[in-house]
N, C-alpha and C positions, 0 to 999 in steps of 0.2 A: 559501397561506402568505404571511404578511406580515412576518415577522421572522426574523432570523438564527437565533434560538433554535428556531423552528418547523422551519426547514430542517435544522438540525443534529440536532434530536431525530428527525426522519424518517430522516436518514442513519444515526444511531446504531441505529435499529431495523432498517434495511435497508441495510447498508453497501455492497451491490453494486447499489443502485438508481441507475444511471447517468443515467436520465432526470431524477430529482430533482436530481442533481449539476449537470446542464446548466441546469435551470430556476433553480437557486440561483446559478449563474454569471451568468445574465441579471440576476437580482435584484441581485447584487453589483455588476455593471457599472452598473446604474441608480444605485447608491449611490456610484459612483466608487471602489470598492474594488479595489486592485491584485491581489487574489487571483482576480478574475473569470476571467482568461484561463487560469490554472492549473486552476481547478475545471472549466472548460470542456474543457480538454485531458484531464483525468482522465476526464470523462464520455464524450467522443468516443472515446477510446482504450479505454474499458472497464477502467480501472485503479482498484483500491481496495487499501487496506493489508491486509496479512496479519494475522489475529487471533491473537496469541500466546496460548497456553493452550488453543487449540481442541482440541489432542490431548495436551497435557501440562500438567496443572494448575499446575506449578511456574512456568510462564511467564505473565506478565501484561503486557498492553499491546498495541500494534500496531506493525507494522514494514513497511518498504519494502526490497526487494532491488534488485539491478541486473541488467541483461541479461548481464553478464560472469559472473554466478553461474549456472553451467550445471547445477546440481542440478535434476533433473526433478521432485523432490518438491514444489517450489513452483511453482504455476501462473504463467504469463507475466503474468497481470493484476496480480500483486503486484510485478512487476519494472519498473524505469524505465531508460531509456537512461543509460549511465554518466555522461555530462556533466551530465544533469539530477540524477541521484542524488547526485553528489559535492557539490552545492551544499546539499543537505539537512543540517540540523543534527541530531545525535543528542541527543534530549532526555530519554530514559528511562534512569535510573540504576539501576533495580532488576532488571536482567536477571540471572538466576540463575547464568549460566555465565561463565567467563573469556573476555574478548574476544580474538580472534586478530588479529594485525597485518593480515591480508588480509580482515578482516571484510567481508562483502558485505551488511551490513544497517545500517539506521538505525532505532532504536527510539524509540517514543513512548508516553506514558502513556494517551492516548485516541485514538479514531478521528479526532476533530476536529483534534487536534494533528498527527496524521500527515498528514491532508489539507491542513491549513493550511501545514505545512512544504513539502509537495510543490508546492502552488499558488504559494507565494512563490518557491520555487526555479525553477519554470518561468518566472515573470515576469522572472527575471534572465538567462535565456538570450538569446543574440543573435537578432534577428528572423528571420534566414534559417534558423537552426537550429530555431526554433519551427515554422516552416512545414514544414521537412523532417520533423520528428517527427509533426506533424498529418497529413501526407500519407501516412503509413504506415498500412496496414490493420491493425487490431488482430488479433492472433493468437488464435484460439479454441483452447481446450484441451478435452480429454476429461474433463469433470468427474466422470463415472462412474468412470473409471479412477483418477483422483486420489483419489476417495472410498474406493474399495476398498483402495488402497494405504495411505491414512491409517488405515482401520479395522484393517488388518493390523498396522501399527505400534502402534496403540493396544493391541491384544491382546498384543503382545510387551511393551509397557511395563507392562501390568497383570500380566504374569508376572514382572516384576522386572528386565527388561532396560532399562537407562538409556541414553537418547540424549542426546548433548551436541552443541552447535552445530558442533563441528569434524567430526562424523560425518555431518551432514545432507548 
């Protein structure tokens, strides 16, 4: 791949492809782009934004949560440390539910926008904090268990049970 568009298209097709994210980070670094270290951190830690609408078609876009959000429904790879998370701007205004004051999410209209915001936010952290974050081992989650849980929620939703952000 030789252009940002090619990398972004690949990541759009495979949002959990952390190898591509890290190769893209190297490419960005060669271009002198400040997002490079953030994309590298996302790749190394195995983080990718949550796809809204995956289980509820009313939701559209992508989102990041933070590690203070203890809801087990969302895998850890969609959660960022709170200091990194708070720097991220919320750029998606079409979220269908009322926001809560303690909202643990930042919403974006596209996967690229979500990744770019997280990458820019990482670059603003103090150097020591970046090293500390990168030294943490990524926490793996039981994707089979999460999938079963999401399928159960989808069945309930299809039966007419509505889920709102404050219930997740």
